C-alpha positions in Angstrom: -128.4 -182.0 -93.5 -126.3 -183.0 -96.5 -122.6 -183.5 -95.6 -123.6 -183.5 -91.9 -125.4 -186.6 -90.8 -123.0 -189.2 -92.1 -122.5 -192.5 -90.4 -119.9 -191.0 -87.9 -122.3 -188.3 -86.9 -125.1 -190.9 -86.4 -122.8 -193.1 -84.4 -122.0 -190.2 -82.1 -125.7 -189.1 -81.8 -126.5 -192.7 -80.8 -124.2 -192.3 -77.9 -126.6 -189.6 -76.7 -130.0 -191.2 -77.4 -130.9 -194.8 -77.9 -134.5 -194.1 -79.0 -134.6 -191.2 -81.5 -135.0 -192.1 -85.1 -131.8 -191.0 -86.9 -131.8 -190.0 -90.6 -129.0 -190.3 -93.2 -128.0 -187.5 -95.4 -130.1 -187.4 -98.6 -128.6 -189.8 -101.1 -129.9 -189.9 -104.7 -131.6 -193.0 -105.9 -129.2 -193.2 -108.8 -126.2 -193.2 -106.5 -127.6 -196.0 -104.4 -128.4 -198.1 -107.5 -125.2 -197.4 -109.4 -122.7 -196.2 -106.8 -120.5 -197.6 -104.1 -123.3 -198.7 -101.8 -121.2 -199.6 -98.7 -119.6 -196.2 -98.7 -122.8 -194.3 -99.5 -125.4 -196.1 -97.3 -123.4 -198.4 -95.1 -124.2 -198.1 -91.4 -123.5 -199.8 -88.1 -125.9 -201.9 -86.0 -125.7 -199.4 -83.2 -127.4 -196.8 -85.3 -130.9 -198.4 -85.2 -133.5 -197.1 -85.5 -132.3 -195.3 -88.7 -134.0 -194.1 -91.8 -132.5 -193.9 -95.3 -133.3 -190.5 -96.9 -133.6 -190.8 -100.7 -133.7 -188.1 -103.4 -135.1 -188.9 -106.8 -138.1 -188.6 -109.1 -138.1 -191.9 -111.1 -140.4 -194.5 -109.6 -138.6 -197.5 -110.9 -135.2 -196.2 -109.8 -136.5 -195.2 -106.4 -138.1 -198.7 -106.0 -134.7 -200.3 -106.7 -133.0 -198.0 -104.2 -135.6 -198.7 -101.6 -135.2 -202.4 -102.0 -131.4 -202.0 -101.6 -131.9 -199.9 -98.5 -134.2 -202.4 -97.0 -131.7 -205.2 -97.7 -129.1 -203.1 -95.9 -131.4 -203.2 -92.9 -132.8 -199.6 -92.7 -135.9 -199.2 -90.6 -137.5 -196.6 -92.8 -137.1 -195.2 -96.3 -137.8 -191.5 -96.6 -138.4 -189.6 -99.9 -137.1 -186.1 -99.6 -139.5 -183.5 -101.2 -138.2 -180.6 -99.2 -134.5 -179.9 -100.1 -134.3 -176.5 -102.0 -130.7 -176.7 -103.3 -130.0 -175.8 -106.9 -128.3 -179.2 -107.4 -131.5 -180.9 -106.3 -133.8 -178.8 -108.4 -131.8 -179.5 -111.6 -132.3 -183.2 -110.9 -136.1 -182.7 -110.6 -136.3 -183.8 -107.0 -136.3 -182.4 -103.6 -138.7 -179.5 -102.9 -139.4 -179.1 -106.7 -141.4 -182.3 -106.4 -144.1 -180.5 -104.4 -145.3 -179.1 -107.8 -145.8 -182.7 -109.0 -147.9 -184.6 -106.3 -149.0 -187.2 -108.8 -145.4 -188.1 -109.6 -144.6 -188.3 -105.9 -147.5 -190.6 -105.5 -146.2 -192.9 -108.2 -142.8 -192.9 -106.6 -144.2 -193.7 -103.1 -146.4 -196.5 -104.6 -143.4 -198.0 -106.4 -141.2 -197.8 -103.3 -143.8 -199.4 -101.1 -144.3 -202.2 -103.6 -140.6 -202.9 -103.5 -140.2 -203.4 -99.8 -142.1 -203.9 -96.5 -140.1 -201.2 -94.8 -142.3 -198.1 -94.1 -142.0 -195.4 -96.8 -142.4 -191.8 -95.6 -142.2 -188.3 -97.1 -140.4 -185.1 -96.0 -141.7 -181.9 -97.5 -142.2 -178.1 -97.0 -145.5 -176.3 -96.4 -145.2 -175.0 -100.0 -143.0 -173.8 -102.8 -142.8 -170.5 -104.6 -146.4 -169.3 -105.4 -147.8 -172.7 -104.6 -148.0 -172.2 -100.9 -151.7 -172.0 -99.9 -153.2 -174.5 -97.5 -155.1 -175.9 -100.4 -151.8 -176.7 -102.2 -150.4 -178.4 -99.2 -153.7 -180.3 -98.6 -153.7 -181.5 -102.2 -150.1 -182.6 -102.1 -150.6 -184.6 -98.9 -153.9 -186.1 -100.0 -152.6 -187.3 -103.3 -149.5 -188.8 -101.7 -151.5 -190.3 -98.8 -153.8 -192.0 -101.3 -150.7 -193.8 -102.6 -150.2 -195.2 -99.2 -147.9 -192.8 -97.3 -149.0 -192.5 -93.7 -146.2 -190.3 -92.2 -145.2 -186.8 -93.4 -142.4 -184.8 -91.9 -143.2 -181.2 -92.7 -140.7 -178.3 -92.6 -143.0 -175.4 -91.6 -141.4 -173.0 -94.1 -142.1 -172.6 -97.7 -139.2 -172.9 -100.1 -138.4 -170.3 -102.7 -136.9 -172.2 -105.5 -136.2 -169.0 -107.4 -134.5 -166.1 -105.7 -133.2 -167.6 -102.4 -130.2 -169.7 -101.8 -130.5 -172.9 -99.9 -129.1 -171.2 -96.8 -131.6 -168.4 -97.1 -134.4 -170.9 -97.5 -133.5 -172.1 -94.0 -134.2 -168.8 -92.4 -135.9 -166.2 -94.5 -139.3 -167.7 -95.3 -141.3 -167.3 -92.1 -142.3 -170.3 -90.0 -146.0 -171.2 -90.0 -146.6 -173.9 -87.5 -150.3 -173.2 -87.6 -150.5 -174.6 -91.1 -149.0 -177.9 -90.0 -151.4 -178.1 -87.0 -154.4 -177.4 -89.2 -153.3 -180.1 -91.6 -153.2 -182.5 -88.7 -156.6 -181.5 -87.6 -158.0 -182.2 -91.0 -156.1 -185.5 -91.4 -156.0 -187.0 -87.9 -155.4 -190.5 -89.3 -152.0 -189.4 -90.7 -148.8 -189.1 -88.7 -147.6 -185.5 -89.0 -144.1 -184.7 -87.7 -143.0 -181.0 -87.4 -139.6 -179.7 -88.5 -138.1 -176.2 -88.6 -136.9 -173.7 -86.0 -137.1 -176.0 -83.0 -134.0 -175.4 -80.9 -134.7 -177.0 -77.5 -136.4 -180.0 -76.0 -138.9 -177.8 -74.2 -140.0 -176.3 -77.5 -140.2 -179.8 -79.0 -142.3 -181.1 -76.2 -144.7 -178.3 -76.6 -145.7 -179.6 -80.0 -146.4 -183.2 -78.9 -147.3 -183.2 -75.2 -150.5 -181.3 -74.5 -152.5 -183.5 -72.0 -155.6 -181.3 -72.0 -155.8 -181.0 -75.7 -154.6 -184.2 -77.3 -156.4 -183.5 -80.5 -154.1 -180.5 -81.0 -150.9 -182.6 -80.7 -148.6 -183.4 -83.5 -147.1 -186.9 -83.7 -143.4 -186.0 -83.5 -140.7 -183.5 -84.0 -137.6 -183.5 -86.1 -134.5 -181.7 -85.0 -131.9 -180.7 -87.5 -129.4 -178.0 -87.0 -130.1 -177.7 -83.3 -129.2 -181.4 -82.8 -126.0 -181.1 -84.8 -124.8 -177.8 -83.4 -125.8 -178.4 -79.7 -125.8 -182.2 -79.6 -126.0 -182.5 -75.8 -129.7 -181.7 -76.0 -130.2 -185.2 -77.5 -129.2 -186.6 -74.1 -132.6 -185.7 -72.8 -134.7 -187.2 -75.6 -135.0 -190.7 -74.2 -136.2 -189.5 -70.8 -138.5 -186.7 -71.9 -140.1 -188.3 -75.0 -139.9 -192.1 -74.2 -139.7 -192.3 -70.5 -136.5 -194.4 -70.9 -133.3 -194.5 -68.9 -129.8 -195.0 -70.2 -128.7 -191.5 -71.2 -125.1 -190.5 -70.4 -124.6 -188.9 -67.0 -122.6 -186.1 -68.5 -120.9 -184.9 -71.7 -117.7 -186.6 -70.8 -119.4 -190.0 -70.6 -121.2 -189.3 -73.9 -117.8 -188.7 -75.6 -116.3 -191.8 -74.0 -119.1 -193.8 -75.4 -117.9 -192.6 -78.9 -114.4 -193.9 -78.3 -114.9 -197.5 -79.5 -116.3 -196.3 -82.8 -113.4 -193.9 -83.2 -110.9 -196.6 -82.5 -112.5 -199.1 -84.9 -112.7 -196.5 -87.7 -109.1 -195.4 -87.2 -108.0 -199.0 -87.5 -110.0 -199.2 -90.7 -108.2 -196.2 -92.1 -110.7 -193.4 -91.4 -109.1 -190.1 -90.6 -109.8 -188.7 -87.2 -111.1 -185.3 -88.5 -113.9 -187.1 -90.4 -115.3 -188.2 -87.0 -114.4 -185.4 -84.6 -115.9 -182.6 -86.8 -119.3 -183.9 -85.5 -118.5 -183.4 -81.8 -117.3 -179.8 -81.9 -120.5 -178.5 -80.3 -120.7 -181.0 -77.5 -119.2 -178.8 -74.8 -120.8 -175.5 -75.9 -121.4 -173.3 -72.9 -118.9 -175.0 -70.7 -115.5 -173.7 -69.6 -112.9 -175.1 -72.0 -115.3 -175.5 -74.9 -113.2 -173.1 -77.1 -110.0 -175.0 -76.3 -111.7 -178.3 -77.1 -112.6 -177.0 -80.5 -109.1 -175.5 -81.0 -107.3 -178.8 -80.2 -109.6 -180.8 -82.6 -109.5 -178.2 -85.4 -105.7 -178.0 -85.2 -104.6 -181.6 -84.6 -107.4 -183.9 -85.7 -106.6 -183.3 -89.4 -103.0 -184.6 -89.1 -102.4 -187.8 -91.0 -101.2 -189.6 -87.9 -103.9 -188.2 -85.6 -105.2 -190.8 -83.2 -107.6 -191.2 -80.3 -105.1 -189.4 -78.0 -106.0 -186.1 -79.8 -109.7 -186.5 -78.7 -108.6 -187.5 -75.2 -106.4 -184.4 -74.9 -109.3 -182.2 -76.1 -111.6 -183.7 -73.5 -109.0 -183.4 -70.8 -108.7 -179.7 -71.5 -112.4 -179.3 -70.8 -112.2 -181.3 -67.6 -109.4 -179.2 -66.3 -111.1 -175.9 -67.3 -114.3 -177.1 -65.6 -112.4 -178.0 -62.4 -110.7 -174.6 -62.3 -114.1 -172.9 -62.8 -115.6 -175.0 -60.0 -112.8 -174.2 -57.7 -113.0 -170.5 -58.4 -116.7 -170.5 -57.8 -116.5 -172.3 -54.4 -116.4 -170.0 -51.3 -113.2 -170.2 -49.3 -113.6 -171.4 -45.7 -111.3 -170.0 -43.0 -111.2 -171.5 -39.6 -109.5 -170.1 -36.5 -106.8 -172.3 -35.0 
């Protein structure tokens, strides 16, 4: 989710769910240690609970980055061992680290020693020719022995040679069974499933099985589905946590985002940097295309303000009202 789940995206998603754990983009440990920290990992209080996702392979540097993240107030530090991009491979981190479980264990141990914030790992079910259940078991066991208790597992292997990052999101087949079997063998670990889940019903099927609790996983991570069709997040608090407070409709969800937009505009942030994350909100409703057109055309103007977002939302309201009127049967009464 690099270049997607920035702080504006997370602020918007928090308007839809108060309970779901949100993740940052992956940020390299070197960038956190040596870069502009406020710009790279700054976040608003409204984003809690939120996890800082780090990329790196040097234990000492990851420890420093973890300490910095904890000082910033993150609720969790996550080590990414699943990203298959060329950029990540050349830096000897991401999915390439699955070939080096002992190094990952040293990294996790160093990160945990540096902070009291939980340290977790995100990985694949395998990479290249190292994709047997034995390979996954060994990776998880070695890292768990270093103290990691939660693993988020993308249920696809990654081909580090021969497939692009985009192809690695779709071509290797999903194997949920391997993740379930891992959970059965290691019930004391928290195992969270990622990959190919596009609805809340599908997500619930992995964690809510009253008659076979031993077969349940401990959680589900939504990636592209949550970004491209964000309205599905409005059901998370009710369905997964039994909590109220979700917006009543998509218009209310967007209005909840307005204060963040206004504050950021006043601070010099351009409107497009925020509205690009809301383009999928009205997907499937009348006026959704016009909503996207208005934002795509006008939000990138140097002087674009909140009125552009309001105009786009108004276009959807009007289209929805017209559609409702057209669908209502006419009633004729005799005088």
